[in-house]
Backbone bond lengths (Angstrom), bond angles and torsions (degrees), N, CA, C in turn:
res aa  C-N    CA-C-N  psi(-1)  N-CA   C-N-CA  omega(-1)  CA-C   N-CA-C  phi
1 X - - - 1.460 - - 1.522 109.59 -
2 X 1.332 116.81 136.94 1.452 121.72 -177.86 1.527 109.24 -125.26
3 X 1.340 115.32 131.51 1.465 121.83 -176.70 1.526 108.67 -125.01
4 X 1.323 116.15 131.07 1.465 122.67 173.39 1.516 107.80 -103.12
5 X 1.335 115.97 125.13 1.469 122.95 -176.61 1.518 107.52 -119.30
6 X 1.332 116.93 107.82 1.462 122.54 -178.33 1.518 108.33 -99.62
7 X 1.323 116.23 113.13 1.458 120.64 -176.39 1.515 110.85 -124.11
8 X 1.314 116.75 -162.64 1.458 122.23 -161.49 1.524 114.87 -81.26
9 X 1.324 113.82 165.26 1.454 122.38 169.01 1.515 110.68 -82.64
10 X 1.331 117.33 -41.47 1.460 122.23 -176.92 1.522 110.81 -76.58
11 X 1.333 115.35 144.37 1.462 121.01 -178.05 1.526 110.87 -63.08
12 X 1.326 117.72 -46.52 1.458 120.46 -177.51 1.518 112.65 -59.33
13 X 1.329 116.74 -47.87 1.468 120.33 178.87 1.522 110.87 -63.68
14 X 1.325 116.70 -37.79 1.468 119.82 178.80 1.522 110.96 -64.48
15 X 1.343 117.09 -41.67 1.471 119.78 176.73 1.526 109.95 -60.01
16 X 1.318 117.63 -45.80 1.464 120.54 -178.39 1.529 111.52 -63.09
17 X 1.329 117.64 -27.19 1.471 120.34 -179.64 1.523 113.20 -77.33
18 X 1.326 117.74 -12.16 1.470 119.41 -175.52 1.525 112.69 -69.16
19 X 1.320 117.58 -19.64 1.465 119.01 176.89 1.518 111.87 -64.05
20 X 1.325 117.23 -46.68 1.466 119.12 179.11 1.527 110.67 -71.51
21 X 1.331 117.15 -30.48 1.466 119.00 174.65 1.527 109.76 -63.06
22 X 1.330 116.94 -43.03 1.463 120.78 176.21 1.533 110.53 -59.08
23 X 1.327 117.10 -42.04 1.464 121.16 177.34 1.531 110.87 -57.50
24 X 1.316 117.39 -43.90 1.465 120.99 -179.17 1.524 111.28 -67.63
25 X 1.329 116.92 -39.36 1.460 120.53 179.20 1.527 110.45 -63.32
26 X 1.326 116.45 -40.33 1.460 120.95 179.48 1.532 111.43 -72.22
27 X 1.302 116.46 -37.08 1.478 120.12 -176.83 1.519 112.05 -74.53
28 X 1.324 116.79 -38.83 1.464 120.96 -176.76 1.526 109.21 -113.35
29 X 1.303 115.29 73.47 1.464 120.91 -177.92 1.530 110.03 -61.30
30 X 1.304 115.43 130.36 1.463 120.22 179.00 1.508 114.30 90.08
31 X 1.340 118.22 -8.69 1.465 119.94 178.26 1.525 110.15 -66.15
32 X 1.319 116.23 148.09 1.462 121.77 176.89 1.532 108.95 -97.04
33 X 1.331 115.53 134.79 1.458 120.82 -172.74 1.521 111.53 -113.52
34 X 1.332 114.29 134.47 1.461 121.72 167.76 1.521 106.85 -113.12
35 X 1.335 116.05 126.56 1.462 121.80 -178.05 1.520 108.51 -108.38
36 X 1.333 116.88 125.39 1.466 122.03 174.16 1.522 107.78 -110.51
37 X 1.342 116.67 125.31 1.463 120.97 -176.46 1.524 109.35 -157.83
38 X 1.320 115.99 173.63 1.450 120.91 177.83 1.512 112.45 -73.84
39 X 1.335 117.77 163.66 1.467 121.16 -176.49 1.522 113.55 -61.73
40 X 1.330 118.04 -35.81 1.467 120.05 -178.12 1.519 111.57 -66.73
41 X 1.326 117.29 -30.15 1.469 121.34 -174.91 1.519 113.37 -94.57
42 X 1.318 118.39 -10.60 1.464 121.02 -169.01 1.526 112.98 -57.39
43 X 1.337 117.27 -40.57 1.467 118.92 -175.18 1.522 113.08 -68.53
44 X 1.331 118.21 -13.38 1.466 120.56 176.70 1.525 111.60 -63.04
45 X 1.324 117.29 -25.13 1.459 120.79 -168.16 1.531 113.69 -106.71
46 X 1.317 117.97 10.59 1.463 120.24 -173.16 1.525 112.69 -65.22
47 X 1.332 118.39 -24.82 1.465 121.03 -176.96 1.527 112.73 -109.20
48 X 1.328 117.31 16.15 1.470 120.18 177.82 1.526 109.86 -61.52
49 X 1.331 118.26 132.17 1.470 120.06 179.24 1.529 111.88 -59.51
50 X 1.317 115.99 142.61 1.467 122.69 177.18 1.527 112.03 56.57
51 X 1.322 115.57 34.42 1.459 119.93 178.39 1.520 109.90 -72.95
52 X 1.321 115.23 128.01 1.457 120.56 177.08 1.535 111.11 -96.42
53 X 1.339 116.33 -48.82 1.464 120.22 -179.66 1.521 109.72 -152.35
54 X 1.326 115.98 152.41 1.459 122.77 164.68 1.516 106.60 -112.80
55 X 1.315 116.23 121.33 1.452 122.07 178.62 1.524 108.37 -104.34
56 X 1.328 116.48 114.79 1.459 121.36 -177.65 1.523 109.26 -84.91
57 X 1.331 115.60 120.79 1.462 121.95 -178.67 1.526 107.43 -101.92
58 X 1.319 116.24 102.71 1.463 121.22 -177.95 1.514 108.88 -105.14
59 X 1.337 115.85 122.39 1.460 121.06 -172.67 1.524 111.43 -56.51
60 X 1.355 114.84 135.37 1.461 121.32 179.85 1.529 109.43 -135.79
61 X 1.336 117.39 159.57 1.463 120.02 -179.84 1.520 111.74 -58.20
62 X 1.337 114.23 149.93 1.465 121.90 176.99 1.525 112.00 59.44
63 X 1.337 116.47 27.11 1.470 121.96 178.00 1.525 113.07 56.93
64 X 1.340 116.37 31.00 1.458 119.28 -179.24 1.529 111.83 -64.41
65 X 1.337 117.24 -21.50 1.465 119.37 -179.93 1.523 111.36 -62.29
66 X 1.339 116.72 -34.12 1.467 118.62 178.40 1.528 110.81 -71.24
67 X 1.312 117.35 -36.61 1.458 120.30 176.80 1.525 110.50 -63.78
68 X 1.330 116.34 -40.45 1.466 119.95 178.68 1.528 111.37 -66.93
69 X 1.333 116.74 -37.62 1.471 118.96 176.63 1.524 110.06 -65.09
70 X 1.318 116.82 -43.82 1.465 120.16 177.35 1.538 110.59 -57.22
71 X 1.332 116.81 -44.49 1.463 120.09 -179.52 1.525 111.79 -63.00
72 X 1.330 116.93 -30.90 1.463 120.75 -179.99 1.526 112.45 -77.34
73 X 1.335 116.42 -17.75 1.463 119.78 -172.35 1.523 114.81 -115.77
74 X 1.315 117.49 -16.85 1.456 120.03 -169.38 1.528 113.00 -68.97
75 X 1.319 118.33 -24.20 1.470 120.00 -178.14 1.521 112.57 -76.36
76 X 1.323 117.10 -10.55 1.471 121.05 -178.89 1.523 109.64 -100.90
77 X 1.342 115.47 141.63 1.467 119.05 171.46 1.524 107.19 -94.58
78 X 1.329 115.85 114.64 1.452 121.61 -173.83 1.522 110.94 -90.71
79 X 1.317 115.26 146.04 1.468 119.12 172.74 1.522 111.01 -82.47
80 X 1.354 115.58 -31.19 1.462 120.11 178.69 1.530 108.57 -152.95
81 X 1.323 116.08 133.05 1.459 122.01 172.05 1.521 107.64 -116.99
82 X 1.320 116.46 123.35 1.459 122.73 178.13 1.524 107.27 -111.56
83 X 1.318 116.65 117.58 1.469 121.49 -176.33 1.524 108.48 -116.32
84 X 1.326 116.24 101.16 1.459 121.57 179.29 1.524 111.73 -86.24
85 X 1.314 117.10 -2.26 1.470 121.83 179.88 1.531 111.94 -101.31
86 X 1.321 117.51 -5.41 1.468 121.39 -175.28 1.527 109.98 49.63
87 X 1.318 114.73 43.45 1.466 120.63 -174.85 1.521 112.75 -76.23
88 X 1.325 116.49 -21.48 1.453 120.54 -175.81 1.512 113.02 90.78
89 X 1.339 116.97 -12.83 1.456 119.56 -176.50 1.521 112.15 -64.66
90 X 1.336 116.45 -29.00 1.464 118.92 -177.78 1.529 112.02 -63.66
91 X 1.343 117.47 -24.61 1.465 120.79 178.64 1.528 112.17 -79.47
92 X 1.323 116.76 -8.21 1.458 121.18 -178.83 1.521 112.45 -109.76
93 X 1.338 116.49 6.68 1.451 121.45 -179.33 1.521 110.15 -113.69
94 X 1.326 117.71 143.92 1.468 120.36 177.47 1.532 109.62 -72.54
95 X 1.314 116.92 120.07 1.457 120.97 -177.60 1.522 110.55 -154.62
96 X 1.318 115.39 149.91 1.467 120.34 175.77 1.522 111.23 -71.94
97 X 1.349 115.96 -40.02 1.462 120.96 -178.57 1.516 109.73 -143.10
98 X 1.304 115.14 155.12 1.458 119.96 175.76 1.518 109.04 -141.50
99 X 1.336 114.34 150.44 1.462 122.16 173.26 1.528 106.91 -132.27
100 X 1.324 115.84 120.28 1.464 121.42 -177.57 1.526 108.36 -118.95
101 X 1.320 116.91 123.21 1.457 121.59 -179.08 1.523 109.97 -76.75
102 X 1.315 115.16 124.22 1.458 121.41 177.63 1.523 109.79 -104.21
103 X 1.333 117.75 158.95 1.473 119.50 177.21 1.519 110.48 -57.05
104 X 1.314 115.08 142.14 1.458 120.08 178.38 1.525 110.08 -74.94
105 X 1.317 116.01 142.54 1.454 119.77 179.33 1.514 113.67 -78.20
106 X 1.316 117.56 -8.22 1.461 121.26 -179.03 1.519 108.73 -144.85
107 X 1.344 117.57 159.91 1.462 119.03 179.83 1.525 110.72 -66.75
108 X 1.298 117.01 116.88 1.462 122.44 -178.64 1.524 108.14 -144.02
109 X 1.320 116.39 144.74 1.460 119.74 -179.49 1.524 109.94 -58.63
110 X 1.321 115.43 145.37 1.462 120.86 -176.93 1.529 111.84 -56.61
111 X 1.312 118.52 -38.49 1.466 120.87 -179.60 1.525 110.16 -63.25
112 X 1.320 117.55 -42.18 1.472 120.33 178.00 1.525 111.22 -68.38
113 X 1.320 116.23 -38.53 1.458 119.96 178.06 1.526 110.64 -60.95
114 X 1.321 116.96 -45.66 1.456 120.97 178.67 1.529 111.33 -62.72
115 X 1.327 116.36 -41.87 1.464 120.13 -178.95 1.527 111.48 -64.55
116 X 1.333 116.71 -30.55 1.470 119.97 -178.68 1.523 111.46 -65.57
117 X 1.322 117.50 -22.37 1.465 120.88 178.69 1.524 111.54 -61.69
118 X 1.339 115.55 -26.36 1.467 120.64 -179.85 1.520 111.84 -114.89
119 X 1.339 117.62 14.35 1.446 122.06 177.55 1.513 113.64 66.27
120 X 1.329 117.30 31.98 1.465 121.38 -176.67 1.524 109.84 -93.37
121 X 1.316 116.84 113.71 1.466 120.94 179.37 1.518 111.52 -75.45
122 X 1.327 116.95 -28.04 1.466 122.07 178.28 1.526 107.37 -107.45
123 X 1.322 118.15 94.20 1.466 120.27 -172.20 1.527 112.11 -61.76
124 X 1.324 117.92 130.62 1.469 119.72 175.42 1.520 110.68 -69.56
125 X 1.322 116.36 134.88 1.458 121.52 -177.43 1.519 110.55 -72.08
126 X 1.325 117.21 148.95 1.470 120.04 174.27 1.520 111.29 -58.03
127 X 1.320 115.37 148.08 1.456 120.64 176.73 1.525 109.05 -150.50
128 X 1.329 115.24 153.41 1.462 121.30 -179.66 1.524 107.81 -120.36
129 X 1.336 116.18 130.54 1.454 121.16 178.96 1.527 109.65 -86.56
130 X 1.321 116.17 141.46 1.463 121.47 -173.66 1.520 110.45 -130.10
131 X 1.331 115.16 169.44 1.463 122.45 174.58 1.528 108.47 -125.17
132 X 1.328 117.99 164.46 1.477 119.80 175.42 1.522 112.59 -56.40
133 X 1.323 118.13 -32.61 1.468 120.38 178.74 1.527 111.26 -62.58
134 X 1.333 116.81 -38.53 1.456 119.54 177.56 1.527 110.83 -63.67
135 X 1.314 117.02 -40.49 1.463 120.61 -179.94 1.523 111.50 -67.86
136 X 1.320 116.52 -38.77 1.474 119.21 178.04 1.531 110.61 -64.93
137 X 1.327 116.66 -42.72 1.462 120.20 179.54 1.523 110.91 -64.67
138 X 1.322 116.47 -41.27 1.462 120.13 -179.29 1.523 111.60 -66.06
139 X 1.328 117.23 -36.74 1.467 120.67 179.59 1.525 111.34 -65.56
140 X 1.315 116.63 -29.04 1.463 119.57 176.26 1.527 111.48 -76.46
141 X 1.315 116.15 -36.05 1.465 120.10 -177.89 1.526 112.08 -77.30
142 X 1.331 116.42 -40.83 1.473 122.05 178.24 1.521 106.49 -121.37
143 X 1.305 116.10 91.04 1.466 121.20 -174.09 1.528 110.71 -74.93
144 X 1.323 115.58 163.76 1.454 120.64 174.15 1.522 109.37 -61.81
145 X 1.314 115.84 151.66 1.456 119.30 179.72 1.507 110.74 150.11
146 X 1.324 116.65 -146.42 1.462 120.96 -177.86 1.525 110.51 -65.93
147 X 1.351 117.18 158.54 1.466 120.25 -179.83 1.525 112.28 -56.80
148 X 1.329 114.88 157.77 1.471 120.80 -176.24 1.526 109.73 -124.42
149 X 1.321 115.71 127.64 1.458 122.65 169.21 1.524 107.94 -91.24
150 X 1.328 116.69 121.50 1.469 121.26 178.97 1.524 109.08 -96.26
151 X 1.334 115.55 138.33 1.462 121.52 -176.27 1.519 109.24 -132.19
152 X 1.335 115.90 135.03 1.466 121.53 175.01 1.518 109.70 -119.95
153 X 1.337 118.41 86.72 1.460 120.60 -172.62 1.526 115.10 -83.51
154 X 1.333 117.85 -2.97 1.468 120.22 -176.27 1.526 110.21 -108.51
155 X 1.307 115.79 173.40 1.463 122.60 176.52 1.518 107.58 -158.35
156 X 1.337 115.93 166.49 1.468 118.84 -177.92 1.523 112.76 -80.61
157 X 1.338 116.05 1.96 1.462 120.73 -179.09 1.522 107.88 -150.42
158 X 1.330 117.08 132.84 1.467 120.90 -175.81 1.518 113.06 -59.47
159 X 1.326 116.81 -31.94 1.459 119.65 -177.75 1.517 113.13 -60.42
160 X 1.335 117.77 -30.16 1.468 122.30 -178.14 1.522 113.17 -90.42
161 X 1.310 117.20 1.82 1.459 121.30 -170.19 1.531 111.36 -98.00
162 X 1.322 115.64 115.29 1.469 121.56 174.90 1.526 108.45 -64.91
163 X 1.319 116.36 151.29 1.464 120.08 -178.66 1.528 111.27 -63.08
164 X 1.339 116.03 142.89 1.456 120.20 179.01 1.532 111.24 -60.37
165 X 1.322 117.39 -35.71 1.467 120.00 178.89 1.526 111.21 -61.83
166 X 1.329 116.25 -35.12 1.471 119.64 178.55 1.518 110.60 -69.31
167 X 1.323 117.08 -41.25 1.472 119.70 176.13 1.524 110.81 -61.07
168 X 1.309 116.57 -42.91 1.471 120.87 -178.43 1.529 110.29 -60.08
169 X 1.341 116.47 -45.16 1.464 119.61 -179.94 1.528 111.35 -67.92
170 X 1.331 117.43 -39.39 1.466 119.78 179.26 1.531 110.66 -64.39
171 X 1.322 117.52 -42.61 1.465 120.68 177.20 1.529 110.23 -59.60
172 X 1.326 116.14 -43.57 1.464 120.05 179.82 1.529 110.69 -58.82
173 X 1.326 116.52 -42.29 1.466 119.97 -178.26 1.535 111.78 -71.31
174 X 1.309 117.40 -42.11 1.468 120.01 -175.26 1.520 112.38 -72.24
175 X 1.334 117.43 -28.07 1.465 120.35 -178.16 1.527 112.60 -104.35
176 X 1.312 116.60 -2.03 1.458 119.77 179.33 1.515 112.07 -84.70
177 X 1.319 115.99 178.65 1.464 121.26 176.94 1.525 108.93 -57.90
178 X 1.308 116.90 128.42 1.453 121.22 -177.85 1.514 114.28 87.48
179 X 1.332 118.10 -4.51 1.460 121.36 177.59 1.517 111.11 -79.17
180 X 1.308 116.75 176.28 1.469 120.00 -179.71 1.527 111.45 -72.19
181 X 1.346 116.84 -24.44 1.468 121.61 -179.14 1.530 109.79 -135.23
182 X 1.322 117.58 66.13 1.466 119.08 -176.07 1.524 112.18 -60.63
183 X 1.324 115.53 129.65 1.457 121.00 178.96 1.505 115.36 75.21
184 X 1.338 117.45 8.81 1.477 120.72 -176.56 1.522 111.40 -67.44
185 X 1.325 115.04 153.65 1.451 120.32 166.80 1.532 108.77 -72.50
186 X 1.318 115.73 158.50 1.469 120.53 -178.07 1.519 108.74 -126.77
187 X 1.334 116.47 120.22 1.459 122.10 177.55 1.525 108.88 -102.32
188 X 1.315 116.07 122.73 1.472 121.58 179.45 1.521 108.36 -101.52
189 X 1.329 116.31 122.27 1.457 122.74 -177.18 1.531 110.11 -106.33
190 X 1.325 115.99 151.12 1.447 121.48 175.58 1.516 110.31 170.02
191 X 1.321 115.60 166.31 1.459 121.33 178.54 1.521 110.14 -80.67
192 X 1.331 115.99 161.04 1.460 120.67 -178.97 1.524 111.96 -57.96
193 X 1.322 117.30 -36.50 1.464 120.98 -178.46 1.527 112.40 -72.32
194 X 1.341 117.47 -6.53 1.461 121.74 -177.51 1.532 112.68 -104.39
195 X 1.326 117.10 8.45 1.469 120.87 -176.17 1.518 112.49 -55.91
196 X 1.329 116.57 -47.95 1.462 120.09 -176.43 1.525 111.19 -61.03
197 X 1.321 116.69 -38.39 1.463 120.51 -179.86 1.518 111.00 -65.65
198 X 1.329 117.12 -39.85 1.458 121.50 -173.69 1.525 114.06 -82.71
199 X 1.331 117.85 -9.56 1.471 121.23 -174.65 1.530 113.46 -52.78
200 X 1.346 120.31 -45.72 1.470 118.26 -179.38 1.522 113.67 -58.54
201 X 1.337 117.46 -39.71 1.471 120.58 178.59 1.521 110.28 -66.97
202 X 1.322 116.55 -46.28 1.464 120.32 -179.56 1.528 110.55 -59.48
203 X 1.325 116.03 -45.24 1.464 120.35 -176.77 1.521 112.62 -67.28
204 X 1.321 117.56 -23.39 1.466 120.58 -177.30 1.526 113.01 -78.72
205 X 1.311 117.63 -13.33 1.465 121.79 -175.74 1.521 109.01 -91.94
206 X 1.327 118.69 127.92 1.464 120.38 178.70 1.525 110.82 -55.33
207 X 1.327 117.78 141.65 1.471 121.11 -176.21 1.524 113.70 -52.49
208 X 1.325 117.90 -37.23 1.464 120.10 -178.74 1.515 114.12 -69.90
209 X 1.334 116.75 -16.39 1.474 121.27 179.28 1.523 112.47 -107.14
210 X 1.308 117.41 -11.59 1.463 122.13 -169.23 1.520 111.91 -83.44
211 X 1.360 115.37 132.56 1.461 122.80 169.59 1.533 106.16 -126.95
212 X 1.305 116.37 102.81 1.462 121.08 -176.96 1.525 109.29 -91.15
213 X 1.332 116.16 107.05 1.461 121.43 -179.54 1.525 112.34 -109.14
214 X 1.313 117.84 9.17 1.469 120.76 -178.40 1.523 108.99 -66.75
215 X 1.323 116.21 116.58 1.451 122.08 179.23 1.518 114.87 74.16
216 X 1.330 118.00 12.33 1.464 120.80 -174.11 1.523 113.80 -108.88
217 X 1.331 118.05 -2.09 1.465 119.57 -176.95 1.523 110.27 -143.54
218 X 1.325 116.76 139.27 1.459 120.21 170.93 1.529 108.26 -68.41
219 X 1.316 117.57 171.60 1.459 120.94 -172.71 1.527 113.01 -62.44
220 X 1.315 117.58 -41.11 1.466 119.38 -178.32 1.526 110.19 -70.18
221 X 1.321 117.77 -41.57 1.465 120.19 176.41 1.522 110.22 -63.35
222 X 1.341 117.52 -39.94 1.464 120.41 176.34 1.523 110.69 -60.25
223 X 1.321 116.69 -39.85 1.468 120.71 177.63 1.526 110.69 -60.70
224 X 1.318 117.77 -43.62 1.462 120.62 179.42 1.525 110.16 -68.22
225 X 1.332 117.32 -38.22 1.471 120.01 174.38 1.526 110.30 -57.90
226 X 1.315 117.09 -41.60 1.463 121.21 178.79 1.521 111.13 -63.44
227 X 1.308 117.65 -35.12 1.461 120.79 177.57 1.530 111.80 -65.88
228 X 1.316 116.80 -18.75 1.457 121.96 178.39 1.540 111.90 -92.28
229 X 1.349 116.18 1.84 1.455 121.51 -179.83 1.528 110.66 -100.85
230 X 1.338 115.42 164.52 1.468 120.77 -176.58 1.521 112.85 -96.56
231 X 1.334 117.68 -24.54 1.465 121.00 -173.78 1.518 107.65 -162.68
232 X 1.337 116.52 147.22 1.457 121.21 177.82 1.518 109.60 -129.32
233 X 1.328 116.24 138.22 1.455 121.96 170.75 1.518 108.10 -137.60
234 X 1.325 115.55 132.95 1.460 118.21 -178.11 1.511 112.12 -172.37
235 X 1.323 114.65 170.58 1.463 121.88 178.64 1.524 110.51 -65.67
236 X 1.336 114.83 165.15 1.463 121.02 172.43 1.533 107.64 -63.52
237 X 1.333 116.15 109.92 1.472 120.67 -175.10 1.516 109.24 -162.18
238 X 1.328 115.42 173.68 1.455 120.06 174.82 1.511 112.19 -60.66
239 X 1.331 117.86 -36.12 1.464 121.00 177.93 1.514 111.51 -60.58
240 X 1.330 116.55 -39.88 1.463 120.08 177.48 1.517 110.46 -58.08
241 X 1.322 117.43 -43.30 1.471 120.27 179.88 1.531 111.56 -69.97
242 X 1.333 117.50 -34.21 1.462 120.31 174.55 1.527 110.65 -62.51
243 X 1.338 116.47 -40.70 1.459 120.44 179.31 1.523 111.13 -65.39
244 X 1.327 116.98 -44.42 1.465 119.80 179.04 1.524 110.70 -62.71
245 X 1.342 116.95 -39.69 1.464 120.35 177.83 1.518 111.48 -66.05
246 X 1.344 117.12 -24.31 1.464 121.11 177.08 1.519 112.09 -73.85
247 X 1.330 117.16 -14.16 1.456 120.81 176.88 1.513 114.99 86.19
248 X 1.337 118.33 4.88 1.456 119.92 178.95 1.530 109.10 -88.24
249 X 1.333 118.42 156.51 1.464 119.63 175.51 1.522 110.20 -54.33
250 X 1.332 116.23 124.06 1.462 122.22 -172.46 1.516 109.88 -128.49
251 X 1.322 116.29 118.43 1.463 122.09 178.42 1.517 108.67 -108.12
252 X 1.337 115.81 116.58 1.462 121.21 178.10 1.516 110.97 -96.92
253 X 1.330 116.30 136.69 1.457 122.88 179.58 1.519 108.82 -100.34
254 X 1.335 116.34 120.40 1.462 120.72 -172.01 1.518 111.68 -122.63
255 X 1.314 114.89 148.21 1.455 123.44 175.32 1.511 109.57 -150.12
256 X 1.350 118.32 -88.04 1.461 121.09 -178.61 1.529 112.71 -85.46
257 X 1.322 116.91 37.33 1.470 122.36 171.29 1.525 106.89 -147.16
258 X 1.317 116.15 162.09 1.464 120.95 -168.10 1.525 111.06 -103.43
259 X 1.321 114.77 111.78 1.461 119.52 -177.66 1.518 113.01 -67.74
260 X 1.341 117.97 -26.63 1.463 119.32 178.78 1.526 111.29 -68.54
261 X 1.313 117.37 -19.39 1.462 121.97 178.13 1.526 112.36 -101.23
262 X 1.331 116.70 -35.08 1.466 120.44 -170.44 1.521 113.90 -133.67
263 X 1.320 117.97 22.86 1.452 119.64 175.58 1.516 111.24 -66.99
264 X 1.344 117.88 159.46 1.469 120.11 177.09 1.519 109.79 -60.43
265 X 1.334 116.20 139.93 1.468 121.32 -173.04 1.528 109.86 -100.58
266 X 1.326 116.32 131.15 1.458 119.80 174.16 1.517 112.09 137.93
267 X 1.314 115.46 158.73 1.459 120.20 -175.61 1.521 112.79 -69.73
268 X 1.328 118.03 -17.17 1.458 121.10 178.60 1.529 111.26 -102.75
269 X 1.319 116.47 26.93 1.466 120.65 -177.61 1.520 110.85 -118.31
270 X 1.329 115.55 154.25 1.461 122.10 177.34 1.518 108.70 -155.21
271 X 1.322 115.54 165.39 1.463 120.66 176.33 1.522 109.05 -131.04
272 X 1.315 114.33 154.74 1.460 121.52 168.59 1.519 105.78 -136.11
273 X 1.332 115.80 135.59 1.456 117.12 -174.04 1.523 111.06 -124.20
274 X 1.315 113.53 169.73 1.456 121.57 178.79 1.524 110.72 -60.76
275 X 1.341 115.08 154.72 1.459 119.66 174.50 1.524 110.72 -67.35
276 X 1.324 116.43 -30.99 1.471 120.68 176.43 1.523 108.32 -79.84
277 X 1.336 119.12 126.57 1.466 121.14 -178.19 1.527 113.09 -64.65
278 X 1.317 114.07 157.80 1.468 120.95 178.74 1.517 111.70 -52.81
279 X 1.345 116.89 -46.69 1.466 120.57 -175.20 1.524 111.35 -61.06
280 X 1.333 117.12 -36.32 1.461 119.67 -179.90 1.533 111.69 -75.35
281 X 1.325 116.55 -31.30 1.472 119.99 -179.78 1.522 111.56 -67.87
282 X 1.327 116.62 -40.69 1.465 119.48 -174.69 1.527 112.90 -104.44
283 X 1.333 116.63 -0.37 1.464 119.04 -175.39 1.501 115.17 -106.13
284 X 1.329 117.98 3.87 1.460 120.89 -178.23 1.516 112.38 -70.96
285 X 1.327 117.00 156.76 1.480 120.51 -177.71 1.524 113.26 -64.89
286 X 1.332 117.89 -24.74 1.464 120.76 -178.12 1.531 112.84 -99.27
287 X 1.329 116.86 5.80 1.464 119.68 -176.59 1.526 111.15 -68.84
288 X 1.325 115.86 130.90 1.465 122.47 174.71 1.521 106.88 -147.19
289 X 1.314 117.23 110.74 1.466 120.85 -174.49 1.534 111.68 -61.68
290 X 1.316 117.54 -20.11 1.467 120.25 -177.64 1.516 112.29 -78.70
291 X 1.327 117.82 -23.85 1.460 120.47 -173.26 1.519 114.12 -121.21
292 X 1.322 118.28 -11.61 1.458 119.98 -175.49 1.525 111.93 -65.58
293 X 1.328 114.99 148.41 1.459 120.37 169.01 1.513 109.42 -88.25
294 X 1.333 117.23 -157.91 1.458 120.61 -179.55 1.526 110.90 -61.37
295 X 1.322 115.14 135.77 1.464 121.65 174.30 1.532 110.66 -108.43
296 X 1.320 115.70 21.49 1.458 121.88 -173.63 1.533 113.69 -103.56
297 X 1.339 118.34 7.66 1.460 120.38 -169.69 1.528 113.95 -68.47
298 X 1.317 119.06 -20.35 1.470 118.99 178.85 1.526 112.19 -84.76
299 X 1.344 117.45 2.72 1.463 120.90 170.18 1.527 107.40 -90.46
300 X 1.324 116.98 113.46 1.455 120.70 -177.02 1.521 111.21 -86.72
301 X 1.320 114.89 158.21 1.467 119.91 175.04 1.526 109.71 -63.32
302 X 1.319 117.33 -37.30 1.472 120.58 178.12 1.530 110.66 -58.17
303 X 1.341 117.07 -44.51 1.462 120.82 -179.03 1.521 110.88 -66.18
304 X 1.319 116.86 -41.89 1.469 120.23 179.59 1.525 110.86 -65.78
305 X 1.325 116.56 -41.48 1.467 119.62 178.87 1.528 110.55 -63.72
306 X 1.329 117.69 -43.99 1.464 120.75 179.47 1.524 111.15 -61.04
307 X 1.338 116.58 -40.75 1.469 120.06 179.14 1.520 110.81 -67.17
308 X 1.339 117.49 -38.28 1.467 120.75 178.56 1.523 110.65 -64.26
309 X 1.321 116.32 -43.82 1.466 119.76 179.23 1.523 111.56 -63.93
310 X 1.339 116.72 -40.59 1.458 120.33 179.34 1.526 111.14 -64.68
311 X 1.313 117.20 -43.27 1.463 120.33 178.49 1.521 110.51 -65.59
312 X 1.312 117.88 -40.49 1.452 121.69 178.91 1.532 111.36 -60.07
313 X 1.340 116.11 -44.97 1.476 120.41 178.13 1.521 110.83 -63.78
314 X 1.334 115.81 -44.86 1.472 119.70 -177.85 1.523 111.05 -64.94
315 X 1.325 116.97 -42.84 1.466 120.77 -179.44 1.531 110.70 -64.79
316 X 1.333 116.17 -38.52 1.459 118.97 177.54 1.509 111.01 -63.58
317 X 1.329 116.82 -38.27 1.467 120.30 177.53 1.497 112.40 -67.18
318 X 1.345 117.63 -38.55 1.460 121.28 -179.77 1.517 110.61 -68.34
319 X 1.355 116.50 -33.42 1.459 119.90 -178.04 1.529 112.03 -79.18
320 X 1.330 116.90 -18.96 1.467 120.20 -175.95 1.519 111.16 -70.23
């Protein structure tokens, strides 16, 4: 049996889609999987069981990327094509069955929306498949020792990015005397292209506590590193979803994005958002996503700290 799974370009959306992929792997034991996704998300799927191919869909003018994907897939007769992009390509491929995700008629979390494609009332949680090599690499990057606070201070868009000064103060409070993780090491996560942005946070952490992982780990290794941490706090980003999938307490910071649709998924997850509502942040007459700076300034450090403490208490109770 051969299954084509067409998923997202963005890392966060791709992580959220892994729950339904897990459902398919469990339901169709022994099926061979081809994953089509964007270049940023491709490495998430390297350890998927029974993986046949990863097809990287890189956007091109005149939607030529879809034509190239069709050319790569049309010679195969598929048993099932799952199209989470509603690209239309599934209607042009020979297949016994197809499932195409359509826009939801009501505001619903992405994980629930994806699960509805297969009639699943209990949505399968996102998960990342790993190899022993990923675990060995993560053990070198985040060694055994004192607890680790994981921080994701960057985002793929400036509007969603909390100020570095706010992250610095929050880290000081959470790892200081009376914090949830007094004396903890601090691991800073981010992509290689985000190094310059993260420098102030990295530099603020004493060398003996600092674990600089910005640009030092692929996505799956970063996920395993997160599993070795005690708590995560960060902007709405793919890293936030990787942390939630790792099962550690994950606090997402939200402003110009909708937590009811894209909040971190899982019983050990929570969100805290700006005092200014989403609609007001993105609905102003001068709003332009291409030029705006941070829209996160009405989220105070006090509010973020209170949310972190509440999640820490709740997670400890759930684990007891």
